[in-house]
C-alpha positions in Angstrom: 69.6 -123.4 -26.9 68.6 -125.4 -24.8 68.8 -124.2 -20.3 67.2 -125.5 -17.7 66.6 -122.8 -14.4 65.2 -123.5 -10.6 64.0 -121.4 -8.6 63.6 -121.7 -4.7 61.0 -120.8 -2.5 61.1 -120.7 0.9 58.3 -119.6 3.6 58.9 -115.4 3.2 60.6 -115.2 0.3 59.4 -112.1 -1.9 61.9 -111.9 -4.3 60.6 -115.1 -6.9 59.5 -114.1 -9.0 61.8 -111.6 -9.9 64.3 -113.5 -10.1 62.7 -116.7 -12.4 61.9 -113.1 -14.1 64.9 -112.4 -15.1 66.0 -115.4 -16.1 63.7 -116.5 -18.1 64.4 -112.6 -19.3 67.8 -113.9 -20.2 67.8 -117.3 -21.5 64.3 -117.2 -23.0 63.0 -120.5 -21.0 60.8 -119.8 -17.9 63.1 -121.3 -14.3 60.9 -124.3 -12.7 59.9 -122.3 -9.0 61.1 -125.1 -6.5 59.0 -124.8 -2.9 61.1 -125.0 -0.1 59.5 -128.1 1.2 60.3 -130.3 -2.4 62.8 -133.8 -1.3 64.7 -133.9 -4.9 64.7 -130.9 -7.3 64.1 -131.2 -11.1 66.9 -133.5 -13.7 69.1 -132.3 -16.1 68.9 -128.7 -13.8 71.5 -126.3 -14.8 71.8 -123.4 -13.0 69.1 -122.9 -9.5 68.8 -119.9 -7.7 68.1 -119.0 -4.2 66.0 -115.8 -4.7 65.5 -112.6 -1.6 62.9 -112.3 1.1 62.9 -112.7 5.0 63.1 -116.9 5.2 60.9 -118.0 7.7 61.2 -114.3 9.2 64.0 -114.6 9.5 63.9 -116.4 13.3 67.0 -117.7 15.1 68.8 -116.1 12.3 68.5 -114.6 8.4 68.7 -118.2 6.8 69.0 -120.6 9.5 65.4 -122.1 9.3 66.0 -122.1 5.6 69.5 -124.2 5.1 67.4 -126.9 6.8 64.2 -127.0 4.3 64.5 -130.2 3.0 65.4 -128.8 -0.1 69.0 -127.8 0.4 69.5 -131.3 0.7 69.2 -131.2 -3.0 70.7 -128.2 -3.3 73.8 -129.0 -1.8 74.2 -132.1 -3.8 74.5 -130.4 -7.6 75.9 -128.1 -5.9 79.1 -130.3 -5.7 78.3 -132.5 -8.6 79.5 -128.7 -10.8 76.0 -126.7 -11.0 75.8 -123.6 -10.5 73.9 -121.5 -7.9 73.6 -117.9 -6.9 72.6 -116.9 -3.8 70.5 -113.8 -3.7 70.5 -111.5 -0.9 68.6 -113.4 1.6 70.1 -116.4 -1.1 73.3 -115.4 0.7 72.8 -116.2 3.7 71.0 -119.7 3.3 74.2 -120.6 1.4 75.8 -119.2 3.7 74.2 -120.7 7.0 74.4 -124.1 4.9 78.2 -125.1 4.2 78.4 -124.1 0.6 79.5 -120.2 1.4 82.2 -118.9 4.5 81.7 -116.3 6.7 78.7 -115.5 7.8 76.0 -112.4 7.5 74.8 -109.9 10.6 72.9 -107.1 11.8 74.1 -104.1 9.8 76.0 -101.7 11.0 74.1 -98.6 12.5 71.6 -101.4 13.1 69.4 -100.1 9.4 67.7 -101.4 6.9 69.7 -100.4 4.2 67.5 -100.2 0.3 69.4 -98.2 -2.3 70.9 -98.2 -5.0 74.6 -98.9 -4.5 78.0 -99.1 -5.8 80.2 -101.8 -6.6 83.2 -102.5 -7.8 83.7 -106.0 -9.6 86.5 -107.9 -8.3 86.4 -111.3 -10.2 85.9 -110.9 -13.6 86.9 -114.5 -14.5 84.1 -116.4 -12.8 80.4 -117.9 -14.6 78.5 -115.1 -13.6 80.6 -112.4 -13.7 82.7 -113.0 -17.7 80.7 -110.2 -18.3 81.8 -107.8 -16.7 85.5 -106.5 -16.5 87.8 -107.0 -12.5 87.8 -103.2 -11.4 84.6 -101.5 -13.1 82.3 -99.8 -11.3 78.5 -101.0 -11.6 75.4 -99.6 -9.7 72.7 -102.9 -8.1 69.6 -102.0 -5.6 70.5 -103.6 -1.8 67.5 -104.5 0.1 68.6 -106.2 3.8 68.8 -106.1 7.0 71.8 -107.8 8.1 73.9 -107.9 4.8 77.4 -107.6 6.8 80.2 -110.1 6.0 81.9 -112.2 8.5 84.6 -113.8 7.6 87.5 -114.8 10.7 90.9 -112.8 9.1 92.0 -116.5 7.9 89.6 -116.8 6.0 88.8 -113.6 4.5 92.9 -113.4 3.8 92.0 -116.7 1.9 89.1 -115.6 -0.2 91.1 -112.3 -1.2 94.0 -114.4 -2.1 91.9 -117.2 -4.0 90.3 -114.3 -5.7 86.9 -115.4 -4.2 85.7 -111.6 -4.0 83.2 -111.5 -6.2 81.5 -107.9 -5.8 82.9 -104.8 -3.5 80.9 -101.7 -2.2 83.2 -98.7 -3.6 81.8 -97.3 -0.7 81.3 -98.4 3.5 77.5 -99.7 3.1 77.0 -102.2 6.0 80.2 -102.3 8.0 81.4 -105.3 6.0 84.3 -107.2 6.4 86.5 -105.6 3.9 84.1 -104.2 2.2 82.6 -107.4 0.6 79.7 -108.0 -1.7 79.9 -111.6 -2.9 82.1 -114.5 -2.8 82.2 -117.4 -4.7 82.8 -121.3 -3.8 86.7 -123.0 -4.2 85.4 -124.4 -7.0 83.8 -121.0 -8.6 79.7 -122.5 -8.9 77.8 -120.5 -5.5 78.0 -117.0 -6.0 76.1 -115.3 -3.0 75.7 -111.6 -3.2 73.7 -109.4 -1.3 73.1 -106.3 -4.1 70.1 -107.7 -6.2 71.0 -108.0 -10.1 67.6 -108.7 -11.1 66.2 -105.8 -10.1 68.3 -104.4 -13.2 68.2 -105.8 -15.7 66.1 -103.6 -17.9 65.6 -99.7 -18.3 62.7 -99.1 -17.2 64.4 -100.4 -13.9 66.4 -97.4 -14.0 69.7 -99.2 -14.9 70.8 -102.3 -16.8 74.1 -103.2 -14.8 73.2 -106.1 -13.4 71.2 -107.9 -17.1 75.4 -108.6 -17.7 75.4 -111.0 -14.7 72.5 -113.4 -16.1 73.8 -112.8 -20.0 77.5 -114.2 -18.3 75.7 -116.9 -16.9 73.7 -118.6 -19.9 76.0 -117.6 -22.6 78.8 -119.9 -20.3 76.8 -122.8 -19.4 75.4 -122.8 -23.0 78.2 -123.2 -24.9 79.7 -125.6 -22.2 
């Protein structure tokens, strides 16, 4: 079995090691760590992850400066070729700022940092990332963000809903996100952005394993392909 994953590290990333460990634990292969200033990605990648953190200190807007890092042009090109890309928390913010996903992540309603496990509902269980779940399944995944309030205009929200591109939804009001959206897919289904941290819920020692199925389904799907 071969599985080549890369984790992008920006100045201020703080979940890149967590993401790399999760990918290695599930796939059995070490993830390649890529610095934001690199201009190219390794050849033959199966999976790219943009981790959580506070890239560039969240200056300007969360993810806005990281989206213009040299490596992001290579990430955008890889996504266009169909390479799966996962962005978690700050990574989700980077994906929206880079135009790989619609919408924007704004300041949480109530202007508070939210850091706790939250209940999610799996809305789409047919993507590469979510095939290990069942539609309607309720899971618990940690969040840790100050700018996780997902916003998009009504037409975009209707399109996301109609196309089945809402991957996860909060089961309760967490941050004011439009229609309680916690994670969305691109039109091709190979890019997922989500605010909750599945990489922090893959071992029982972490308090639960509800995030494990995301990585298992991605690895299984890519290896099978």
